[in-house]
C-alpha positions as CSV (number, residue, x, y, z in Angstrom):
1,M,-27.5,-40.6,-13.6
2,G,-26.3,-41.8,-10.2
3,Q,-25.5,-39.6,-7.2
4,N,-22.0,-38.8,-6.1
5,R,-21.8,-39.8,-2.5
6,R,-18.1,-39.3,-1.9
7,Y,-18.2,-35.5,-1.5
8,G,-20.1,-33.0,0.6
9,T,-23.7,-32.4,-0.1
10,D,-23.3,-29.0,-1.6
11,V,-21.5,-29.5,-4.9
12,S,-24.3,-27.9,-6.9
13,R,-23.4,-25.7,-9.9
14,A,-24.4,-22.7,-7.8
15,A,-22.1,-23.6,-4.9
16,V,-19.2,-24.3,-7.3
17,N,-19.8,-21.0,-9.1
18,E,-19.9,-19.1,-5.8
19,F,-16.6,-20.6,-4.8
20,L,-14.9,-19.9,-8.2
21,T,-16.0,-16.3,-8.2
22,R,-15.3,-15.5,-4.6
23,P,-13.2,-12.3,-4.6
24,Y,-9.6,-12.8,-3.8
25,P,-6.7,-10.6,-5.0
26,V,-4.2,-11.9,-7.5
27,S,-0.8,-12.2,-5.9
28,L,2.6,-12.1,-7.7
29,T,4.2,-15.4,-8.5
30,R,7.4,-16.5,-6.8
31,E,9.4,-15.6,-10.0
32,E,7.9,-12.1,-9.9
33,I,8.7,-11.7,-6.2
34,G,12.4,-12.4,-7.0
35,P,15.1,-14.8,-6.0
36,D,16.0,-13.1,-2.7
37,A,14.4,-14.3,0.5
38,P,11.6,-12.0,1.7
39,V,12.5,-9.7,4.6
40,P,9.8,-10.0,7.3
41,V,8.6,-6.7,8.8
42,P,7.4,-6.9,12.4
43,D,4.9,-4.0,13.2
44,G,4.8,-3.0,9.6
45,D,3.6,0.4,8.4
46,T,0.0,1.0,7.3
47,V,-0.1,1.7,3.6
48,D,-2.4,2.2,0.7
49,V,-2.1,-0.6,-1.9
50,W,-3.5,-1.3,-5.3
51,L,-4.8,-4.9,-5.4
52,R,-5.6,-6.7,-8.6
53,F,-8.7,-8.9,-8.7
54,V,-9.7,-10.7,-11.8
55,E,-12.6,-8.4,-12.5
56,V,-11.4,-5.1,-11.1
57,R,-8.5,-3.1,-9.5
58,V,-9.1,-1.5,-6.1
59,Q,-7.1,0.5,-3.6
60,E,-7.2,-0.7,0.0
61,R,-5.6,0.1,3.3
62,A,-3.1,-2.6,4.4
63,V,-0.2,-3.4,6.6
64,V,3.2,-4.3,5.3
65,V,4.3,-7.8,6.3
66,A,7.4,-8.5,4.2
67,Y,9.3,-7.2,1.2
68,T,11.9,-8.0,-1.4
69,D,13.9,-5.7,-3.7
70,R,10.9,-5.5,-6.1
71,A,7.8,-6.6,-4.2
72,V,5.9,-6.1,-1.0
73,Q,3.7,-8.5,0.9
74,V,0.7,-6.8,2.6
75,E,-2.1,-8.0,4.9
76,V,-5.5,-6.7,4.1
77,I,-8.5,-7.0,6.5
78,R,-11.8,-6.6,4.8
79,R,-15.0,-5.1,6.4
80,D,-16.4,-8.6,6.9
81,G,-13.3,-9.5,9.0
82,S,-11.7,-11.8,6.4
83,R,-8.0,-11.2,6.0
84,Y,-5.5,-12.2,3.4
85,R,-1.9,-11.7,2.5
86,V,-0.9,-10.8,-1.0
87,W,2.3,-9.9,-2.9
88,V,2.2,-6.7,-5.0
89,W,4.8,-4.7,-7.0
90,Q,6.5,-2.0,-4.9
91,G,5.0,0.7,-7.1
92,A,1.5,-0.4,-6.0
93,V,2.2,0.7,-2.4
94,T,2.1,4.2,-1.1
95,M,2.0,5.9,2.2
96,P,-1.7,6.5,3.3
97,G,-3.5,9.5,1.9
98,P,-6.4,11.3,3.7
99,A,-8.8,9.0,5.6
100,R,-11.5,7.5,3.5
């Protein structure tokens, strides 16, 4: 079988599997967020939020970025410094409990 020279050198099965299983939370769809335009929140509150990953559900500390009448967008910063924004249901967000 020939070599594929069009793409980067690391398209091995291991590299592809690592990319496919990289943890990233599942965000709500546009339809779930609702038809109204999101309201941005400058200097948002710090909250506890339940995030849905494919494999597991976890509670994280996050900052509110925007909201609609049924959903909240939060920004989460992981220990490794990576950050992401994700939409969750309003019921998944609570004010912070005791420090963990």
